[in-house]
C-alpha positions in Angstrom: -8.6 13.5 89.6 -6.2 16.5 88.5 -3.1 16.8 86.4 -0.9 17.3 89.5 -1.9 13.7 90.7 -0.6 12.4 87.5 2.7 14.3 87.7 3.2 13.1 91.3 2.5 9.6 90.4 5.0 9.9 87.5 7.7 11.1 89.7 7.2 8.4 92.2 7.2 5.9 89.6 10.4 7.1 88.2 12.2 7.3 91.5 10.6 4.2 92.9 10.7 6.0 96.3 8.5 8.5 98.2 11.0 10.5 99.9 13.4 11.1 96.9 10.2 11.9 94.7 9.1 14.4 97.3 12.4 16.0 97.3 12.3 16.2 93.5 8.9 17.8 93.6 9.9 20.2 96.4 7.2 19.0 98.9 7.2 16.9 102.0 6.8 13.2 101.9 3.6 12.5 103.9 1.4 15.0 101.7 2.8 13.3 98.6 1.9 9.8 99.9 -1.5 11.2 100.8 -2.1 12.5 97.3 -1.1 9.1 95.8 -3.5 7.4 98.2 -6.2 9.7 97.0 -5.5 8.8 93.4 -5.4 5.1 94.1 -8.8 5.4 96.0 -10.2 7.3 92.9 -9.0 4.6 90.6 -10.1 1.7 92.8 -6.7 -0.1 92.6 -3.2 0.2 94.0 -0.7 1.9 91.8 2.4 1.2 94.0 3.4 -1.5 96.2 5.2 0.1 99.2 7.9 -1.6 101.0 10.9 -0.4 103.3 13.4 0.3 100.5 10.9 2.2 98.2 7.8 1.5 96.1 7.3 -0.7 93.0 4.7 -0.4 90.4 1.8 -2.8 90.5 0.6 -4.4 87.2 -2.1 -1.7 87.1 0.3 0.8 88.0 2.5 0.0 85.0 -0.4 0.3 82.5 -1.6 3.6 84.2 1.9 5.0 84.1 2.0 4.9 80.1 -1.4 6.3 79.9 -0.4 9.1 82.3 2.6 9.8 80.3 0.5 10.2 77.2 -1.9 12.4 78.9 0.7 14.8 80.2 2.4 14.8 76.9 -0.8 15.6 75.0 -1.4 18.5 77.5 2.1 19.8 76.9 1.5 19.7 73.1 -1.8 21.4 73.4 -0.2 24.0 75.6 2.4 24.7 73.0 0.1 24.9 70.2 -2.2 27.3 72.1 0.8 29.5 73.0 1.9 29.7 69.4 -1.7 30.7 68.3 -1.8 33.3 71.1 1.4 34.8 70.0 0.6 34.6 66.3 3.0 32.0 65.3 0.4 29.6 64.1 -3.1 30.0 62.4 -4.4 31.3 59.1 -4.2 34.8 57.6 -6.1 35.8 54.5 -4.1 38.4 52.3 -5.7 40.3 49.4 -3.8 42.5 46.9 -4.7 44.5 43.7 -2.7 43.7 40.7 -1.0 47.0 40.5 0.0 47.0 44.2 1.4 43.4 43.8 3.6 44.7 40.9 5.6 46.7 43.3 8.5 44.6 44.9 7.3 45.7 48.4 4.5 43.4 48.5 6.2 40.1 47.6 9.0 41.2 49.8 6.6 41.5 52.6 4.8 38.4 52.0 8.1 36.4 51.8 9.4 38.0 55.0 6.3 37.1 56.9 6.4 33.5 55.5 9.9 33.0 56.8 9.3 34.7 60.1 6.0 32.8 60.7 6.2 29.3 58.7 3.4 27.7 60.8 0.9 30.4 59.6 -1.0 29.4 56.6 -1.5 32.2 54.1 -4.5 32.4 51.9 -3.9 34.8 49.0 -6.5 36.4 46.7 -6.6 39.3 44.0 -9.3 41.6 43.7 -9.7 45.5 42.8 -9.6 48.1 45.5 -13.3 48.2 46.2 -13.7 44.6 46.4 -10.7 44.3 48.8 -12.0 47.0 51.1 -15.5 45.2 51.2 -14.0 41.8 51.9 -11.9 43.3 54.7 -15.0 45.0 56.2 -17.0 41.6 56.0 -13.9 39.5 57.4 -13.4 37.7 54.2 -9.9 39.1 54.0 -7.8 40.1 56.8 -5.1 42.3 55.2 -5.4 44.0 51.9 -2.7 45.8 49.8 -4.2 48.5 47.4 -3.2 51.8 45.8 -5.6 54.4 47.0 -8.7 53.9 49.2 -12.0 53.9 47.1 -14.0 54.3 50.3 -13.4 54.6 54.0 -16.0 52.6 55.9 -16.3 52.8 59.6 -14.1 50.3 61.4 -11.6 50.0 58.5 -8.0 51.5 58.8 -5.7 52.4 56.0 -2.0 52.4 56.6 0.2 54.1 53.7 3.4 52.2 53.4 4.9 54.2 50.5 4.3 56.5 47.7 5.8 56.4 44.2 5.6 58.4 40.9 3.1 57.8 38.3 4.5 57.5 34.7 3.0 58.1 31.4 2.9 55.2 28.9 3.2 55.7 25.2 3.3 53.2 22.4 6.7 52.8 20.9 7.1 55.2 17.9 4.7 57.7 19.2 5.1 61.3 17.6 5.7 62.7 21.2 8.8 60.7 21.5 10.5 62.1 18.4 13.8 63.4 19.2 13.9 61.9 22.8 16.6 59.4 23.6 15.4 55.7 23.7 15.8 54.1 27.0 16.2 50.3 27.9 14.8 48.4 30.7 18.2 48.7 32.6 18.4 52.5 32.2 16.6 54.5 35.0 16.8 57.8 33.0 13.4 58.2 31.4 12.0 60.9 28.8 9.8 63.5 30.0 6.7 64.8 28.5 4.6 68.0 29.4 1.1 67.2 30.5 -0.3 69.9 28.2 1.2 68.1 25.2 -1.3 65.4 25.8 -4.4 67.3 25.3 -5.2 65.7 21.9 -4.6 62.1 23.3 -7.0 59.4 24.2 -6.6 57.9 27.7 -7.0 54.4 28.9 -7.9 54.4 32.6 -8.9 52.2 35.4 -12.6 52.4 36.0 -13.6 55.1 38.6 -14.9 52.4 41.1 -11.5 50.7 41.0 -9.1 53.5 41.4 -10.9 56.9 41.8 -8.1 58.4 43.8 -5.4 58.2 41.1 -8.0 58.7 38.4 -9.4 61.9 39.9 -5.9 63.3 40.5 -5.1 62.9 36.8 -8.6 64.5 35.7 -7.7 67.3 38.0 -4.1 67.8 36.8 -5.3 67.7 33.0 -7.9 70.3 33.8 -5.3 72.5 35.7 -3.2 72.2 32.5 -6.1 73.5 30.5 -7.8 70.6 29.0 -10.2 67.7 29.9 -8.8 64.4 29.0 -10.5 62.3 26.3 -11.3 58.8 27.6 -10.9 56.2 25.1 -11.6 53.2 27.4 -12.1 52.3 31.0 -10.7 48.8 32.1 -10.9 46.9 35.6 -7.2 46.1 36.0 -4.2 48.5 35.6 -2.0 45.8 34.0 -4.4 45.8 31.1 -3.6 49.6 30.5 -0.1 48.7 29.3 -1.2 45.9 26.9 -3.8 48.4 25.4 -1.2 51.2 25.0 1.1 48.6 23.3 -1.8 47.7 20.9 -2.1 51.5 20.1 -5.5 52.1 21.7 -4.4 55.2 23.7 -2.0 56.4 26.3 -2.1 55.8 30.1 -0.5 56.4 33.3 0.7 53.8 35.9 2.8 53.5 39.0 6.6 53.6 38.3 7.0 50.1 39.5 5.2 48.8 36.6 7.8 50.0 34.0 9.2 46.6 33.5 6.2 45.4 31.5 6.1 45.5 27.6 9.4 47.5 27.4 9.7 46.2 23.7 6.5 47.8 22.7 5.8 50.9 25.1 8.0 53.8 26.3 7.5 55.1 30.0 7.8 58.9 30.5 8.0 61.1 33.3 5.1 63.7 33.5 6.2 67.4 33.6 4.2 70.2 35.1 1.3 68.0 36.8 -0.6 69.8 39.5 -1.4 68.0 41.7 1.5 65.8 41.3 0.8 62.4 39.9 1.4 60.0 42.8 0.6 56.3 43.6 0.6 55.3 47.1 0.5 51.7 48.5 -1.9 51.2 51.3 -2.6 48.3 53.7 -6.1 47.9 54.6 -7.3 46.1 57.7 -10.0 46.2 60.3 -9.6 48.8 63.1 -8.7 47.5 66.7 -6.3 44.9 67.9 -7.2 42.0 65.7 -5.9 38.5 65.8 -2.2 38.1 66.8 -1.3 36.9 63.2 -2.8 40.1 61.9 -0.8 42.1 64.4 2.3 40.5 63.5 1.7 41.0 59.8 0.8 44.7 60.4 4.0 45.4 62.5 6.2 43.6 60.0 4.8 45.2 57.0 5.5 48.7 58.4 9.0 47.7 59.3 9.6 46.3 55.9 8.3 49.4 54.3 10.4 51.6 56.6 13.5 49.8 55.5 
């Protein structure tokens, strides 16, 4: 028994006439009658009672008609579901992000845009540091990761830079380096500036080397080019913690500009002058190399377009 036999039978049952059914199916009447006969032989009973004016369903035919409709409906649903999955409109995607990357409006913007464009795709979200995210992507635990700067570049892993932003110095409110500088509010985009060499005596709070070596090493290099080796007061795991510790007076730090809304009542964000190399914080999307699942392909395409806008 084939699906076409069920479709042939369904049309004959609806038309109650072999000739009209054959016209509707775009075939000749004799082959259609032959196919229905073969179906009846396989089932072992008559589905239709033929007569000069057409054909009527038998008792068995009426029951079989309902089952045939259900089978064809299930096949259609299965086909639609499979097509959605093949096109990336259904399924599951695991997204990971670092806290500092998620603080930039780009990341929630991308995730929201993807949810709106692909509402049938379930999103599993997780937070980790850059090293953990890279490893999770490599082992297939996470499909897409958002991080600042790659901590390693294993084989089979691709990094796509979406944007780059300025790193800002954070000083506790009332710090001597702020003397004479105009106070700024959260709504004011004009920030005070501090020369890098003015920080030679300061103690820095930085993200651990394994968590953000790119931005960490850039700061060390810039300080050394300015004539001093920075004093490290503390190394922490998450960049958001930097700001709270600066507010507590533990030291100074640098964070991406998109984080300048945190603790504005107790810290002051400043631009850094004369830094070589420039202190910049990228946002990278990390995924496995190659084609990937359709859901991942769609996410990568949307993220690039969104970042481009």
